[in-house]
Structure formats: C-alpha cells, structure tokens
C-alpha positions in Angstrom: 128.0 89.4 138.5 128.0 91.8 135.6 124.6 93.2 136.3 122.8 93.0 139.6 119.6 94.5 141.0 119.8 97.3 143.5 116.3 96.5 144.6 115.2 93.1 143.3 112.1 93.3 141.2 110.2 90.2 140.1 108.7 90.3 136.6 105.1 91.2 136.5 104.3 88.0 134.7 102.9 85.5 137.1 104.7 82.5 135.5 105.3 79.2 137.2 109.1 78.9 137.7 110.7 76.2 135.6 113.4 73.7 136.7 116.9 74.1 135.2 116.5 71.3 132.7 113.2 72.7 131.4 114.7 76.2 131.1 117.6 74.8 129.1 115.3 72.9 126.8 113.0 75.8 126.2 115.9 78.3 125.8 117.5 76.0 123.3 114.3 75.7 121.3 114.0 79.5 121.3 117.6 79.9 120.0 117.0 77.4 117.2 113.9 79.4 116.3 115.8 82.7 116.2 118.6 81.2 114.1 115.9 79.6 111.8 114.4 83.0 111.2 117.8 84.4 110.1 118.4 81.5 107.7 114.8 81.5 106.3 114.8 85.2 105.8 118.2 85.3 104.1 117.3 82.5 101.8 113.9 83.9 100.8 115.0 87.6 100.5 118.4 87.2 98.9 116.9 85.4 95.9 114.4 88.1 95.2 111.4 85.7 95.2 109.6 87.9 97.7 110.0 91.5 98.8 110.8 92.6 102.4 107.4 94.2 102.7 105.5 91.1 101.5 107.8 88.8 103.7 107.1 90.9 106.8 103.3 91.1 106.2 103.0 87.4 105.5 105.2 86.5 108.4 103.1 88.6 110.9 99.8 87.5 109.4 100.6 83.8 109.5 101.9 84.1 113.1 98.6 85.9 114.1 96.5 83.2 112.5 98.4 80.3 114.0 98.3 81.9 117.5 94.6 83.0 117.2 93.4 80.3 119.7 95.5 82.0 122.4 93.5 85.2 122.0 90.5 83.4 123.6 92.2 83.4 127.0 91.2 86.1 129.5 93.5 88.4 131.5 96.1 90.9 130.5 95.7 93.8 128.2 96.5 94.5 124.5 100.0 96.0 124.8 100.4 98.3 121.8 104.1 98.8 122.7 104.8 95.1 122.3 103.0 94.9 119.0 104.8 98.0 117.7 108.1 96.7 118.8 107.5 93.3 117.0 106.3 95.1 113.9 109.5 97.3 113.8 111.7 94.3 114.4 110.1 92.2 111.7 110.2 95.0 109.0 113.8 96.1 109.7 115.0 92.5 110.0 113.5 91.8 106.5 115.1 94.8 104.9 118.4 94.0 106.4 118.5 90.4 105.1 118.2 91.4 101.5 121.9 92.1 101.6 123.4 90.8 104.9 124.7 87.3 105.3 122.8 85.2 107.9 125.6 85.1 110.5 126.6 88.7 110.1 123.0 89.9 110.5 122.5 87.7 113.6 125.6 89.0 115.2 124.6 92.6 114.7 121.1 91.9 115.9 121.9 90.2 119.1 124.9 92.5 120.0 122.4 95.4 119.9 119.8 93.3 121.8 122.4 92.7 124.6 123.1 96.4 124.9 119.4 97.3 124.8 118.5 94.8 127.6 121.4 95.9 129.8 120.6 99.5 129.4 116.9 98.8 130.0 118.0 97.1 133.3 119.9 100.2 134.3 116.9 102.4 133.5 114.9 100.2 135.9 117.4 100.9 138.7 119.7 97.9 138.4 123.4 98.3 138.9 126.0 97.3 136.3 129.4 96.3 137.8 132.7 96.7 136.1 132.5 93.2 134.6 129.2 94.2 133.0 130.7 97.4 131.6 133.8 95.5 130.3 131.6 92.9 128.7 129.4 95.6 127.1 132.5 97.4 125.7 133.9 94.2 124.3 130.7 93.3 122.6 130.4 96.8 121.1 134.0 96.5 119.9 133.1 93.2 118.2 130.2 94.9 116.6 132.5 97.6 115.3 134.8 95.0 113.8 131.9 93.4 112.1 130.6 96.7 110.7 133.8 97.8 109.1 133.6 95.4 106.1 129.9 96.2 105.8 130.6 99.9 105.5 133.4 99.2 103.0 131.1 97.0 101.0 128.4 99.6 100.9 126.1 97.7 103.3 125.9 100.4 106.0 122.2 100.9 105.6 121.3 97.2 105.9 123.5 97.1 109.0 121.7 100.1 110.4 118.3 98.4 109.7 119.5 95.3 111.7 120.6 97.5 114.6 117.2 99.1 114.7 115.7 95.6 114.6 117.9 94.7 117.6 116.6 97.7 119.6 113.0 96.7 118.7 113.6 93.1 119.7 115.1 94.1 123.0 112.1 96.2 123.7 109.7 93.4 122.7 111.5 91.0 125.0 111.5 93.3 128.0 107.8 94.1 127.6 107.0 90.5 127.2 109.0 89.6 130.3 106.8 91.9 132.4 103.5 90.8 130.7 101.0 88.3 132.1 100.5 85.4 129.8 103.3 84.6 127.3 100.9 83.1 124.8 98.4 85.9 124.9 101.1 88.6 124.7 102.7 86.9 121.7 99.4 86.4 119.9 98.2 89.9 120.5 101.5 91.4 119.4 101.3 89.5 116.2 97.8 90.8 115.5 98.9 94.4 116.2 102.0 93.9 114.0 100.0 92.4 111.2 97.5 95.3 111.2 100.4 97.8 111.2 101.9 95.9 108.2 98.8 96.1 106.0 99.3 99.7 104.9 102.8 98.9 103.7 101.4 96.5 101.1 100.0 99.5 99.2 103.7 100.3 98.3 104.4 96.8 97.1 102.7 95.6 93.9 105.1 92.7 93.3 103.5 89.2 93.4 105.6 86.9 95.6 106.9 83.7 94.1 105.6 80.5 95.7 108.9 79.5 97.5 109.3 83.0 99.0 105.6 82.9 100.2 106.0 79.5 101.7 109.2 80.5 103.5 107.5 83.6 104.9 104.6 81.4 106.2 107.0 79.0 107.7 108.8 81.8 109.5 105.5 83.3 110.8 103.9 80.0 111.9 106.9 78.1 113.4 110.1 79.9 114.0 108.3 83.2 114.9 104.9 82.4 116.2 105.5 79.2 118.2 109.2 80.1 118.8 108.3 83.5 120.4 105.6 81.9 122.7 108.4 79.6 124.0 110.7 82.6 124.4 108.2 84.8 126.2 107.3 81.9 128.5 110.9 81.1 129.5 112.3 84.7 129.6 110.8 85.6 133.0 112.8 82.7 134.5 116.1 84.2 133.3 118.0 87.1 134.9 118.7 90.1 132.7 122.3 89.2 132.0 121.4 85.6 131.2 118.5 86.9 129.1 120.9 88.8 126.9 123.6 86.0 126.9 121.3 83.1 125.9 120.4 84.9 122.6 124.1 85.3 121.7 124.1 81.6 120.9 121.9 82.5 117.9 124.7 83.9 115.7 126.8 80.8 116.2 123.9 78.5 115.1 123.1 80.9 112.3 126.7 80.8 111.1 126.8 77.0 111.1 123.5 77.0 109.2 124.7 79.6 106.7 127.8 77.5 105.9 125.9 74.2 105.6 122.7 75.5 103.9 123.5 78.8 102.2 127.2 78.3 101.1 128.2 81.4 103.2 131.9 81.9 104.0 133.4 82.4 107.4 135.5 85.6 107.3 138.3 86.6 109.7 136.2 89.6 110.7 133.3 87.3 111.6 135.5 85.2 113.7 137.1 88.1 115.6 133.8 89.8 116.1 132.2 86.6 117.3 135.0 86.0 119.8 134.8 89.6 121.2 131.0 89.5 121.4 130.7 86.1 123.0 133.5 86.9 125.5 131.9 90.2 126.3 128.5 88.6 126.9 130.2 85.9 129.0 131.6 88.6 131.3 128.1 89.7 132.2 127.6 86.3 133.9 130.7 86.3 135.9 130.5 86.7 139.7 
C-alpha cells in the first residue's frame, strides 16, 4: 500500500463503523457536495454579482445557521484550529474562483489536499512506501502541468490562493477525522469561521446581487454545511490514502459540470494533468 501505519492509530472520534455500501454512498454524496461548491462558487463569482468577501461570509453564516441545532449536543470541545482552517479554506477558495475555471480550481485544490493529508500522516509516524512517493510525485507533476497555463495567463495568484485553500482543507479534514462528533465539529467550525469572517465585511461595501446572494446561501446550507457533516462523519472510516483518493473524484465531477452548466472548455493541459493526478492518487492505494 502507498502509505501504511508504523503503529496503527485509531481516530479519536468514537464513530460507529459503517458498512462498505454506506461508506460508498456517503463518500459519493460528499464528492457531489464538493463539486457543487466549485460550480456554485465559479458561477456566482465569475459574473461579479457578489464579491469573494461577501460570498465567504454568507456561506459561513448560512452554514452556521443551518447547523445550529447540532450545537445543542454535549461532548467535545470548540476546536479553534478546525474553525480557522475552514475560514481560511472558504476565503481562499472564493478569491481563487473569481478567475479559475471550476475544473482547474478543483484539480489544484485536491492535488494539494492529497499532499497535505499524506504529509500529515507522515508527521504522525506513518510510513510512506515507494508507491506512495511515486504517486505523490506524479500528482505534483500533474499539478505543475496545470499551473503552467495559469502562470502564462496571468492567473498565478488565484492558483496560489487555491493551493492555500487545499492546505487549509487538508488540515480541516484531519482535525475533523480526530474529533468526537462530526455534526458538532462541523457546526462549531462554521460558527468560528463566520465570526472570523465578520471583520472582513468592513472592507467590502458592495451590495451583493440577489442571484449571488442566493448561490452563497445554497453553498453554505447544502453543499457546505450538510455536505461537510457527511464528510466528517464518513472520513474516520477511511484510511489516509483512501481519504485523499476519494476527494480526487471531485475535479472529474466538477469538469463535467463545468462543461454542461458553465460552457467551460476541456483543454489538453487539463486532460494531461487529470491523468497524472488521478494515476498518482491511485498508486497510493496499491498494495
């Protein structure tokens, strides 16, 4: 296997193990939510109907409101690291999608997520075999292929924003995987993220248009709030390599959605990068 534990460690979350069919269903729903976030954000932000700051604040606030009933549960602690990671992810994600196509942004995001999760596993004492290293190198090579046209097109900064978002999402996932109570962790993270986003509104005096506002609310309530509860619930049932790999389905779904809904084009760079990244991730699952 690409990555294996030197000393097996069970996640701190005391989650009831799921059967394979349930894991597949929940993981698929989570991937659809992730891809939905990319498509919603790109559509809302590219048209200029809402600013990245407003989109981020509304997304976090709506998620916090929808998940508020989960705050009533006892147990666990308010994890500021999880809330800060979610806040950083949402803000950088929004700024990146002002310019990046949905599929390109999703590929950058989850290639960096994969690297972050694998490196986090190493930091926790898990061993990475040669297949794991080969897979990581291939994925990073695919990321480099994808970044070349972004640099040439003057979109280096949005790409960097998305890379930071990937690091933040990887951290949020790892913290959530070790937290007790997926629902409470997600709800509390959204509350912390929403509070952190409030000061940013002082720098944004633009009134959002109704479509942009509604899309931000949709993202916060459904594809983020409810989607992340599902993800944080199922992630403890996945090994680290699988955890990273499952999310790589997101760019493929986002690419199909971008073609069908946003009239985005499939470039040769996107195809090559996608093949390298998916192949690289696949190697982390080989035994």
